[in-house]
N, CA, C and O of each residue as an XYZ file, in Angstrom:
356
protein
N       0.831     -1.182      0.000
C       0.000      0.000      0.000
C       0.884      1.257      0.000
O       1.844      1.352      0.764
N       0.550      2.198     -0.852
C       1.273      3.463     -0.947
C       0.766      4.380      0.160
O      -0.441      4.556      0.328
N       1.700      4.966      0.919
C       1.335      5.889      1.999
C       1.620      7.312      1.540
O       2.706      7.605      1.039
N       0.634      8.199      1.712
C       0.812      9.601      1.354
C       0.516     10.465      2.569
O      -0.561     10.379      3.160
N       1.481     11.295      2.934
C       1.295     12.280      3.988
C       1.211     13.626      3.266
O       2.226     14.186      2.852
N      -0.015     14.135      3.124
C      -0.219     15.395      2.409
C       0.273     16.567      3.252
O      -0.234     16.820      4.345
N       1.261     17.271      2.731
C       1.804     18.483      3.337
C       2.201     18.291      4.812
O       1.635     18.922      5.705
N       3.182     17.411      5.047
C       3.637     17.197      6.428
C       4.268     18.459      7.012
O       4.684     19.363      6.287
N       4.326     18.494      8.323
C       4.938     19.593      9.054
C       6.420     19.710      8.696
O       7.090     18.695      8.503
N       6.929     20.921      8.606
C       8.333     21.157      8.269
C       9.263     20.441      9.249
O      10.329     19.973      8.849
N       8.886     20.349     10.503
C       9.708     19.652     11.499
C       9.860     18.177     11.130
O      10.949     17.619     11.260
N       8.793     17.547     10.675
C       8.845     16.141     10.254
C       9.844     15.980      9.106
O      10.648     15.048      9.096
N       9.781     16.894      8.144
C      10.690     16.826      6.995
C      12.140     17.003      7.421
O      13.016     16.265      6.971
N      12.394     17.975      8.283
C      13.762     18.220      8.757
C      14.274     17.032      9.570
O      15.429     16.630      9.428
N      13.409     16.469     10.426
C      13.806     15.343     11.269
C      14.168     14.106     10.447
O      15.023     13.322     10.858
N      13.529     13.925      9.295
C      13.827     12.763      8.456
C      14.984     13.029      7.490
O      15.448     12.109      6.816
N      15.448     14.268      7.418
C      16.580     14.592      6.561
C      16.251     14.698      5.080
O      17.141     14.605      4.235
N      14.976     14.893      4.765
C      14.494     14.923      3.385
C      15.330     15.838      2.491
O      15.639     15.480      1.355
N      15.692     17.002      2.994
C      16.354     17.996      2.149
C      17.802     17.644      1.813
O      18.447     18.343      1.031
N      18.313     16.560      2.405
C      19.661     16.080      2.083
C      19.639     14.905      1.100
O      20.696     14.442      0.670
N      18.456     14.424      0.744
C      18.332     13.293     -0.171
C      18.601     13.726     -1.604
O      18.573     14.915     -1.921
N      18.861     12.752     -2.462
C      19.066     13.016     -3.880
C      17.794     13.582     -4.501
O      16.703     13.456     -3.944
N      17.957     14.212     -5.677
C      16.827     14.790     -6.395
C      16.664     14.079     -7.734
O      17.644     13.790     -8.419
N      15.419     13.802     -8.094
C      15.071     13.184     -9.382
C      13.973     14.018    -10.002
O      13.080     14.498     -9.305
N      14.038     14.192    -11.314
C      12.975     14.922    -12.001
C      12.655     14.242    -13.323
O      13.498     13.566    -13.912
N      11.416     14.436    -13.779
C      10.980     13.824    -15.027
C       9.811     14.622    -15.590
O       8.962     15.122    -14.852
N       9.790     14.729    -16.914
C       8.717     15.432    -17.605
C       7.438     14.589    -17.600
O       7.465     13.387    -17.336
N       6.342     15.242    -17.895
C       5.054     14.556    -17.978
C       5.179     13.341    -18.894
O       5.647     13.451    -20.027
N       4.755     12.182    -18.392
C       4.898     10.918    -19.120
C       4.167      9.826    -18.360
O       3.590     10.067    -17.300
N       4.199      8.617    -18.918
C       3.600      7.456    -18.261
C       4.527      6.269    -18.473
O       5.011      6.043    -19.581
N       4.778      5.497    -17.387
C       5.699      4.363    -17.483
C       5.446      3.370    -16.345
O       4.993      3.757    -15.269
N       5.741      2.086    -16.587
C       5.629      1.076    -15.528
C       6.846      1.157    -14.614
O       7.927      1.569    -15.034
N       6.652      0.753    -13.346
C       7.776      0.762    -12.400
C       7.610     -0.359    -11.393
O       6.493     -0.722    -11.026
N       8.746     -0.909    -10.945
C       8.761     -1.935     -9.903
C       9.712     -1.485     -8.808
O      10.831     -1.064     -9.100
N       9.290     -1.565     -7.560
C      10.115     -1.168     -6.409
C      10.771     -2.398     -5.805
O      10.120     -3.190     -5.124
N      12.063     -2.551     -6.057
C      12.810     -3.670     -5.474
C      13.211     -3.361     -4.033
O      13.705     -4.235     -3.320
N      12.998     -2.113     -3.609
C      13.278     -1.675     -2.250
C      12.250     -0.602     -1.891
O      11.659      0.008     -2.783
N      12.036     -0.370     -0.622
C      11.146      0.695     -0.165
C      11.720      2.039     -0.618
O      12.929      2.256     -0.544
N      10.855      2.937     -1.085
C      11.286      4.293     -1.430
C      10.430      5.300     -0.687
O       9.208      5.166     -0.621
N      11.084      6.308     -0.130
C      10.399      7.442      0.470
C      10.781      8.666     -0.347
O      11.957      8.873     -0.647
N       9.791      9.479     -0.709
C      10.109     10.671     -1.490
C       9.263     11.851     -1.040
O       8.165     11.694     -0.506
N       9.809     13.034     -1.274
C       9.121     14.289     -0.974
C       8.992     15.054     -2.281
O       9.997     15.353     -2.926
N       7.776     15.371     -2.674
C       7.507     15.986     -3.967
C       7.714     17.506     -3.880
O       7.023     18.208     -3.141
N       8.678     17.980     -4.653
C       8.989     19.411     -4.693
C       8.132     20.145     -5.724
O       7.738     21.292     -5.513
N       7.850     19.475     -6.837
C       7.060     20.062     -7.920
C       6.283     18.945     -8.603
O       6.698     17.786     -8.594
N       5.152     19.310     -9.194
C       4.453     18.369    -10.055
C       3.195     17.770     -9.483
O       2.745     18.092     -8.384
N       2.645     16.870    -10.297
C       1.408     16.163     -9.954
C       1.473     14.783    -10.594
O       1.796     14.653    -11.775
N       1.162     13.743     -9.804
C       1.335     12.361    -10.236
C       0.142     11.511     -9.801
O      -0.451     11.738     -8.747
N      -0.195     10.530    -10.637
C      -1.121      9.468    -10.238
C      -0.368      8.158    -10.444
O       0.087      7.862    -11.548
N      -0.241      7.378     -9.372
C       0.388      6.059     -9.449
C      -0.714      5.025     -9.267
O      -1.468      5.066     -8.295
N      -0.795      4.101    -10.213
C      -1.806      3.044    -10.152
C      -1.108      1.712     -9.956
O      -0.263      1.318    -10.760
N      -1.469      1.014     -8.871
C      -0.872     -0.284     -8.589
C      -1.414     -1.323     -9.565
O      -2.426     -1.091    -10.227
N      -0.745     -2.459     -9.652
C      -1.221     -3.547    -10.510
C      -2.564     -4.094    -10.037
O      -3.254     -4.780    -10.791
N      -2.942     -3.793     -8.785
C      -4.231     -4.212     -8.251
C      -5.330     -3.186     -8.553
O      -6.490     -3.399     -8.198
N      -4.968     -2.075     -9.207
C      -5.956     -1.083     -9.611
C      -6.155      0.086     -8.665
O      -7.010      0.936     -8.913
N      -5.375      0.152     -7.573
C      -5.486      1.275     -6.644
C      -4.770      2.485     -7.249
O      -3.575      2.417     -7.538
N      -5.492      3.587     -7.440
C      -4.911      4.818     -7.978
C      -4.664      5.791     -6.826
O      -5.575      6.109     -6.062
N      -3.422      6.258     -6.710
C      -3.037      7.168     -5.639
C      -2.546      8.467     -6.269
O      -1.641      8.460     -7.103
N      -3.150      9.577     -5.863
C      -2.836     10.897     -6.417
C      -2.020     11.674     -5.389
O      -2.365     11.708     -4.208
N      -0.934     12.299     -5.846
C      -0.136     13.140     -4.957
C       0.567     14.206     -5.771
O       0.626     14.132     -6.998
N       1.106     15.208     -5.068
C       1.758     16.309     -5.758
C       2.624     17.121     -4.821
O       3.012     16.671     -3.743
N       2.915     18.331     -5.263
C       3.820     19.228     -4.548
C       3.485     19.296     -3.059
O       2.344     19.531     -2.664
N       4.529     19.080     -2.246
C       4.371     19.170     -0.796
C       4.017     17.872     -0.104
O       3.880     17.847      1.119
N       3.865     16.783     -0.858
C       3.488     15.498     -0.257
C       4.701     14.616     -0.004
O       5.651     14.607     -0.787
N       4.659     13.875      1.096
C       5.663     12.871      1.447
C       5.033     11.511      1.154
O       3.967     11.188      1.679
N       5.699     10.712      0.311
C       5.110      9.471     -0.183
C       6.050      8.302      0.095
O       7.263      8.418     -0.081
N       5.479      7.165      0.535
C       6.263      5.951      0.788
C       5.708      4.822     -0.087
O       4.522      4.498     -0.036
N       6.600      4.237     -0.888
C       6.260      3.101     -1.744
C       6.872      1.848     -1.139
O       8.070      1.835     -0.856
N       6.085      0.786     -0.930
C       6.622     -0.426     -0.297
C       7.471     -1.258     -1.257
O       7.270     -1.233     -2.471
N       8.409     -1.986     -0.693
C       9.204     -2.947     -1.461
C       8.271     -3.953     -2.119
O       7.313     -4.417     -1.499
N       8.551     -4.292     -3.380
C       7.764     -5.297     -4.084
C       6.576     -4.752     -4.853
O       5.846     -5.516     -5.483
N       6.369     -3.430     -4.812
C       5.223     -2.821     -5.495
C       5.463     -2.740     -7.002
O       6.506     -2.257     -7.444
N       4.501     -3.211     -7.785
C       4.478     -3.018     -9.241
C       3.376     -2.013     -9.528
O       2.266     -2.134     -9.009
N       3.684     -1.013    -10.361
C       2.720      0.047    -10.595
C       3.008      0.761    -11.911
O       3.979      0.462    -12.605
N       2.144      1.703    -12.229
C       2.349      2.582    -13.378
C       2.319      4.014    -12.887
O       1.373      4.439    -12.224
N       3.361      4.750    -13.217
C       3.429      6.175    -12.913
C       2.827      6.947    -14.073
O       3.180      6.706    -15.227
N       1.922      7.875    -13.780
C       1.418      8.810    -14.777
C       1.714     10.210    -14.239
O       1.052     10.687    -13.317
N       2.712     10.855    -14.826
C       3.109     12.198    -14.402
C       2.266     13.200    -15.185
O       2.412     13.344    -16.398
N       1.381     13.889    -14.465
C       0.465     14.843    -15.086
C       1.125     16.200    -15.297
O       0.887     16.869    -16.302
N       1.964     16.602    -14.329
C       2.743     17.839    -14.420
C       4.173     17.473    -14.051
O       4.397     16.728    -13.097
N       5.144     17.992    -14.802
C       6.557     17.663    -14.574
C       6.843     17.548    -13.083
O       6.431     18.394    -12.288
N       7.563     16.477    -12.715
C       7.797     16.191    -11.301
C       9.276     16.356    -10.947
O      10.175     16.079    -11.741
N       9.477     16.820     -9.716
C      10.815     16.917     -9.127
C      10.659     16.484     -7.680
O       9.768     16.960     -6.977
N      11.528     15.577     -7.232
C      11.365     15.044     -5.878
C      12.708     14.753     -5.228
O      13.694     14.471     -5.909
N      12.733     14.826     -3.901
C      13.819     14.283     -3.096
C      13.433     12.830     -2.847
O      12.253     12.534     -2.662
N      14.411     11.913     -2.839
C      14.070     10.512     -2.614
C      15.206      9.761     -1.929
O      16.368     10.165     -1.969
N      14.823      8.645     -1.296
C      15.813      7.708     -0.745
C      15.203      6.319     -0.743
O      13.992      6.147     -0.597
N      16.068      5.341     -0.907
C      15.653      3.946     -0.855
C      16.069      3.332      0.469
O      17.047      3.754      1.086
N      15.316      2.336      0.895
C      15.632      1.619      2.123
C      14.836      2.115      3.302
O      14.993      1.606      4.411
């Protein structure tokens, strides 16, 4: 199950070290993805809908903290160019 924390408190972000994580960005597009490890990311820009292989559609965007579980197969649909801080594990 994908966990979304919409607009978490700045203290939560600082405590987890989000702003020191790597940055990834991608233009509007759609692609399949598999998570071989847990990923936590903080969305700096954009709007995304991720649909799991079981049909669960999860919408998130700028200001959201998102956790993807290990073993998840899904499709990313980037509605607005995305930029995020991320870490695996």
